[in-house]
N, C-alpha and C positions, 0 to 999 in steps of 0.2 A: 454798577458798585463804583463808591470814590473812594477818596482815602484820606478826604478832610483838611488837603493843602489847598490852601483858595490859590488860584490861578490870576483871577480877576476881581476887580470890584467895578458893578457897573451902577447904573441910575436907573430909577424906575422912571421911565419919560410917561406913562399913559396906562390906565386903569379905566377898563369899562366893567360896571358891575351888573350882574342880571340877578334873578331871584336864587339861581341854584350854582352859581359860578363866575366867577369873574376873570378876563382876560387881562394879563401883565406885558406891555411892551416895557422892554429895557434896553437903554441905550449901552453898547459897549463895542467900539468897530473892531478892537483886536479880534473879540471870539469871534465875531461871523464869518472870520475867513476859515473857521475849522469848523464849522456847523452844518448839518443841513436837515431838513423838517424830518422830524421824527428820532431826532437824536435827544438824548438825556441829559439834563443840567440841573446839576445842582443851586438851588436859589435861597440863599440863607440855609441851607441845611436840607431844602426841600426837594427831593427827587420832581422835577418836570418835563415835559416834552414840547422841543421846539415845533410851532406851528407854520412859523412863516419866520421870515427873517430879509432885511436887506444890507446895504453895506455898513449900517450904522446901528443896528437896532434887530432884535428878535423877540418872539411873542410867543407867551405859555398860557396855556388856560387850565385854572385852578378849578378842581370841584369844592363842591359845598363842605364835604367832609374835613378837606385839607384846611379851608379855609376857618373853620371851625376849632381845629386842632392846633395849628401851626400860628406865629405872627404873621404868615403871608395875608392875611386879611387885615391887619392893620397898618401897612403900608399906605403909603401916600407918597405922590407926586414929586420927585427930586429926591426922595432917600436911595441912601447907597445900599447896596445887596453885594453879598459874598457871590464869587461865582466859581463855580468847578465843573470841567469837563469829564466825561466817564471814565474811569480808569481803562488803560489801554493794556492789555496781556503781559504785555514785553516791559512794561514800567517796573521803576521800583516802587515798591507801596513803603513810602515814608511814613505815612501818618499811623490808621489804622481802618480796619472794615468799617466804611459807614456806607449804610444806605439809600440816606436820604429819607427814610422814611421815619418820620418826626415822631417821638413818644410822649409829647407834651412840653409843655412852656417852663422854663425858669424865670425867675425874679431877681433882678440884682438889688442885692440889700446895702454893700458897701464896697467903695473902691477905695484905694489906698493907694498911691503915688512912693514907690520906694525907690532907691537909688540906681539899680539895674532892670526893675521889672515893676510889673503894675498889677496889685493884688485885687482879684475882686471874688467877692462871697456872693454867693447865689443861694436862695431857697430854691428847693423842687419838691415837686408833688411827693404827698407821702409815699404812693405806691412805687414812684420810680426808685425811692433812695436804697432799697435792695439790692439793685442793681449795680451800685456802685461803689468803688473799692477804691482807697488811696494807692496813687501810684498806678491807679488803671487808666482806662481812655474812656472819654466823654467827648463828643461832639455839639457844640453850642454856634447856631448859626452856621450848621457846617464844617466849622474849625475844629480840628484834631487836637486835642487840649488833654494832658494828663492832669489826673485829680492830685492835687498836693494835701489838702486834708478834709477831714469830713468831721460834721458836729452832728449828729443824728438825732441829738435830742430838740433840734432846732430844724431838722431837714435841711440842713445847708451844707455846700459842699465849696471848697476854696479851691482857685486856678490861678496861677500866675504867669502872666502874659509879657512876653520879651519885647524887645522894641522893634524886631523883625516881625513879630506878629500883627502889632498895633500897625506897622507903618501900611502893611500889605493885605487890610482887612477893615471892615467896616467898625469892630469892636472897639477901637481908639473912640468913636463919638456915642458909644453908649453909656448911659449915665443910672444912676441911683432911680431902681421903679420900673427900668425898662424890662420889657421880656424879650428873652431869646429862645430859640427854637432847639430843643435838647433830642438827642439822641442816645440812646445808651447802649453799653457794648452788647452784641447782638449774641456774642457766644454765653451772655449768663443768662438771657430769655431762653435760650436753647438746653441749658444745661436744667433749669427751672422746671422747663417743660419733660424734660426725661424724667427725672427725680417724679414729679407730680403724675407721670402717668406708669413709672415703671416698667416692669417686663410682662405685658399684655397678650402675648404673640401667641 
């Protein structure tokens, strides 16, 4: 489990593609002192498993389903990626519950720089809009954010990025038409499932 509070920004050092998977090597010396093989790391909001590491970088294997569903398959060498280690049970949960199970992709449709923050408007897949509420939580490329506004008619959500977020994540480098990994609040999906199933015991 993650909280969506990004700890490091790494860089893609190498990509090895195969028919059904890819192996990414990510450079981030600080994180390599905290991981071991088998650990989970959120990479742009996708929960991946460390398969090897050294003092400078670590590697993860990405299966075809993840490549198809997320933006991981669109990464190129030297791209910046948001990194978060799995949450320890004794840590403060400062963001919200983020599983690293990406639900789809959001496309940036507008960016506006305002005096104290940056406004970003994103278009979500129609099937995900029902899980999003104003002032609720959403994870974009693994970053825990609060939904500011909704435009249901256009399947759009608005978030505001404060300078702290822009300085410590890869979101500052994003531009209009870029795609971000989206994970909606898991609690909404559980509620939907409970209502749909009803009491069938």
